[in-house]
C-alpha positions as CSV (number, residue, x, y, z in Angstrom):
1,M,42.3,8.1,37.6
2,A,40.0,6.2,40.0
3,T,37.2,6.7,37.5
4,W,39.3,5.0,34.8
5,I,40.1,2.0,37.1
6,V,36.4,1.6,38.0
7,L,35.5,1.9,34.3
8,G,38.2,-0.7,33.4
9,L,36.9,-3.1,36.0
10,I,33.3,-2.7,34.7
11,V,34.5,-3.4,31.2
12,L,36.5,-6.5,32.3
13,I,33.5,-7.8,34.3
14,G,31.3,-7.2,31.3
15,L,33.7,-9.1,29.0
16,Y,33.9,-11.9,31.5
17,L,30.1,-12.2,31.7
18,V,29.9,-12.3,27.8
19,Y,32.6,-15.0,27.9
20,I,30.5,-17.0,30.4
21,Y,27.3,-16.6,28.4
22,N,29.1,-17.7,25.2
23,D,30.6,-20.7,26.9
24,L,27.1,-21.7,28.1
25,V,25.7,-21.3,24.6
26,R,28.6,-23.4,23.2
27,K,28.1,-26.2,25.7
28,R,24.3,-26.2,25.2
29,Q,24.9,-26.6,21.4
30,M,27.3,-29.5,22.1
31,V,24.5,-31.2,24.2
32,R,22.1,-30.7,21.3
33,E,24.6,-32.0,18.8
34,G,25.2,-35.1,21.1
35,W,21.5,-35.7,21.3
36,S,21.2,-35.4,17.6
37,G,23.9,-38.1,17.2
38,I,22.0,-40.4,19.5
39,D,18.7,-39.7,17.6
40,V,20.3,-40.6,14.3
41,Q,21.7,-43.9,15.6
42,L,18.4,-44.8,17.2
43,K,16.7,-44.2,13.9
44,R,19.2,-46.4,12.1
45,R,18.6,-49.1,14.6
46,S,14.8,-48.7,14.3
47,D,15.0,-49.0,10.5
48,L,17.0,-52.3,10.8
49,I,14.5,-53.9,13.1
50,P,11.7,-54.7,10.6
51,N,14.2,-56.5,8.3
52,L,15.6,-58.4,11.2
53,V,12.1,-59.5,12.4
54,E,11.2,-60.6,8.9
55,A,14.4,-62.6,8.6
56,V,13.6,-64.4,11.9
57,K,10.0,-64.9,11.1
58,G,10.8,-67.1,8.2
59,Y,12.7,-69.5,10.4
60,A,11.1,-69.2,13.8
61,T,7.4,-69.1,13.1
62,H,6.4,-70.4,16.5
63,E,8.6,-67.9,18.4
64,R,5.9,-65.2,18.1
65,A,6.4,-63.8,21.6
66,A,10.0,-62.6,20.9
67,L,9.0,-61.2,17.6
68,E,6.0,-59.3,19.0
69,A,8.0,-58.0,21.9
70,V,10.6,-56.4,19.5
71,T,7.9,-54.9,17.3
72,E,6.0,-53.6,20.4
73,M,9.1,-52.1,21.9
74,R,10.1,-50.5,18.6
75,A,6.7,-48.9,18.3
76,R,6.9,-47.7,22.0
77,A,10.4,-46.2,21.4
78,A,9.2,-44.5,18.3
79,G,6.2,-43.0,20.2
80,V,8.4,-41.3,22.8
81,D,8.9,-37.5,22.3
82,R,12.2,-36.9,20.6
83,N,13.3,-34.5,23.4
84,D,12.3,-36.7,26.3
85,V,15.8,-38.0,27.2
86,A,14.7,-40.1,30.2
87,G,11.7,-41.5,28.4
88,R,13.8,-42.3,25.3
89,A,16.5,-43.9,27.4
90,Q,13.9,-46.2,29.1
91,A,12.1,-47.1,25.9
92,E,15.4,-47.8,24.1
93,G,16.6,-49.9,27.0
94,M,13.5,-52.1,26.8
95,L,14.0,-52.4,23.0
96,S,17.6,-53.5,23.6
97,Q,16.4,-56.2,26.0
98,A,13.8,-57.4,23.4
99,L,16.5,-57.5,20.7
100,G,18.7,-59.6,23.1
101,K,15.9,-62.1,23.5
102,L,15.3,-62.2,19.8
103,F,19.0,-63.0,19.2
104,A,18.7,-65.7,21.9
105,V,15.8,-67.2,20.0
106,A,17.9,-67.1,16.8
107,E,20.6,-69.2,18.5
108,A,18.1,-72.2,18.5
109,Y,17.9,-72.1,14.7
110,P,21.2,-73.1,13.0
111,D,19.8,-72.4,9.5
112,L,18.9,-68.9,10.6
113,K,22.3,-68.2,12.0
114,A,23.8,-69.5,8.8
115,S,21.6,-67.2,6.7
116,A,23.7,-64.5,5.0
117,N,20.8,-62.0,5.2
118,F,20.5,-62.6,9.0
119,R,24.3,-62.4,9.6
120,E,24.4,-59.1,7.6
121,L,21.5,-57.7,9.6
122,Q,23.1,-58.8,12.8
123,S,26.4,-57.2,11.8
124,S,24.7,-54.0,10.8
125,L,22.8,-53.9,14.1
126,E,26.1,-54.5,16.0
127,S,27.8,-51.6,14.2
128,V,24.8,-49.3,14.9
129,E,25.0,-50.4,18.6
130,D,28.7,-49.5,18.7
131,A,28.0,-46.1,17.1
132,L,25.1,-45.6,19.5
133,Q,27.4,-46.3,22.4
134,M,29.9,-43.7,21.2
135,A,27.1,-41.1,20.7
136,R,25.8,-41.8,24.2
137,R,29.3,-41.2,25.6
138,Y,29.7,-37.9,23.6
139,Y,26.2,-36.7,24.7
140,N,26.8,-37.6,28.4
141,G,30.2,-35.8,28.3
142,A,28.6,-32.7,26.8
143,V,25.8,-32.8,29.4
144,R,28.4,-33.1,32.2
145,A,30.4,-30.1,30.8
146,L,27.2,-28.0,30.6
147,N,25.9,-29.1,34.0
148,V,29.3,-28.2,35.7
149,V,29.2,-24.7,34.2
150,V,25.5,-24.3,35.1
151,E,26.2,-25.2,38.7
152,S,29.6,-23.5,39.2
153,F,30.0,-20.0,40.6
154,P,29.9,-17.4,39.0
155,S,28.6,-18.9,35.8
156,N,25.5,-20.2,37.7
157,L,24.5,-16.5,38.1
158,V,24.6,-16.0,34.3
159,A,23.0,-19.4,33.7
160,G,20.1,-18.6,36.0
161,R,19.6,-15.2,34.6
162,F,19.4,-16.4,31.0
163,G,17.5,-19.6,31.5
164,F,20.3,-22.2,31.1
165,T,19.4,-25.4,33.0
166,Q,20.9,-28.7,33.7
167,E,20.3,-31.5,31.2
168,E,19.6,-35.1,31.8
169,Y,22.1,-37.9,31.2
170,F,21.2,-40.7,28.9
171,E,21.3,-43.5,31.4
172,I,20.3,-47.1,31.8
173,E,17.1,-47.4,33.6
174,D,16.9,-51.2,34.1
175,P,19.0,-52.4,37.1
176,A,19.3,-55.8,35.4
177,D,21.4,-54.1,32.6
178,R,23.9,-52.9,35.2
179,A,24.2,-56.2,37.0
180,V,27.5,-58.0,36.8
181,P,26.9,-61.3,35.0
182,K,27.4,-64.4,37.1
183,V,30.1,-66.8,35.8
184,S,30.4,-70.3,37.0
185,F,32.6,-73.1,36.0
């Protein structure tokens, strides 16, 4: 009888370890899916930028610095390894800052702001930014779920044995992006 109890416990422990392993695999796949979503949105944004730069060029020919900054940051972001989460986050943050400066330049040109092409590009970019924000939240949630399981006992024993590691969050690197804006009346 004791042999059957011990055998039953071994089977239960084995099934629990299989469950933990499968849970780790599921969470790792969710992280990969989340990263893929971010990558797709970053590509969509990158594809819109040349059209936006061309639209602004026609109106703001002497605003070369803003245009060159956007082009340079886009090239830099494209050059970062697809799987380098921290590097991509930093490069994309710098690109977002350059785009913000470009839109600030556009504010000085009423004809540009009134251009249907520019408004359409700006609207498309805003929708991509919204989708990108949702993709980042999904990714960071999937990373959090995986990291909790990788660190928690007893799943950390299975994770360590099978090479599951913590993933990096897609975070804002520039402290200025986190700063609370000053409002004065």
